[in-house]
Steps between C-alpha positions, in 0.01 A plus 500: 500500500585289798343365818348755738374442848194701614563711818165682535180519304264784534131468384271789487128423416198709572684723733652220708869442500662170611876457519638152500854410636629215297811456710322325784257210485493470129725537186435629156744494206456617133727355226538697181680370193516632139136435420312383807440560871403265781397552861484270799374562841490266798475513877806411711313263714478237227129525495449393859379818659194733461720712266525229247533645148620404152450683173670484170468653153689624193485590144652726239596855567599810306732788624545831326690756693336487846164357377475139591198291403434151626269269294397240776459169303536259800365552848385269781205755532377414153256800484809725472635324191474685158527851654762766441641707783698829420753622743777758514830363626802676635834325596743667728812278577355170610143632573209474259174685555197393300189713515166489320133444508376142498158492328273196426147635414344142529626453855445862614866544557653841473784581735823683493795257566850618605764212532868548634740232388876437568713310253590153614871467488660183358611263770869391485 
């Protein structure tokens, strides 16, 4: 549980791998409580540059040992709603690694997603 800031995301689809650095140009956080998760992404240029971006979503999740499943109930890209995504998570100190295949048959999406987060510390 807690608030996590995404550092890097690695997507591999059809043999192509794209690594995104979320420490420059854009920010992405994931918030996890007892029953739900939510994520928010936005660009740091306040929507005024070509890299303008915003996305958000969330829903219920389950966690058993290292098996983490997100049930996406809300998403600004509505076609992703209602899907389950299964991941393996590992936590080492303040770093969380989330890894799994995102698959939505109706959209032709099937890709490996590896995300590396750091826990957001409470501000004094």
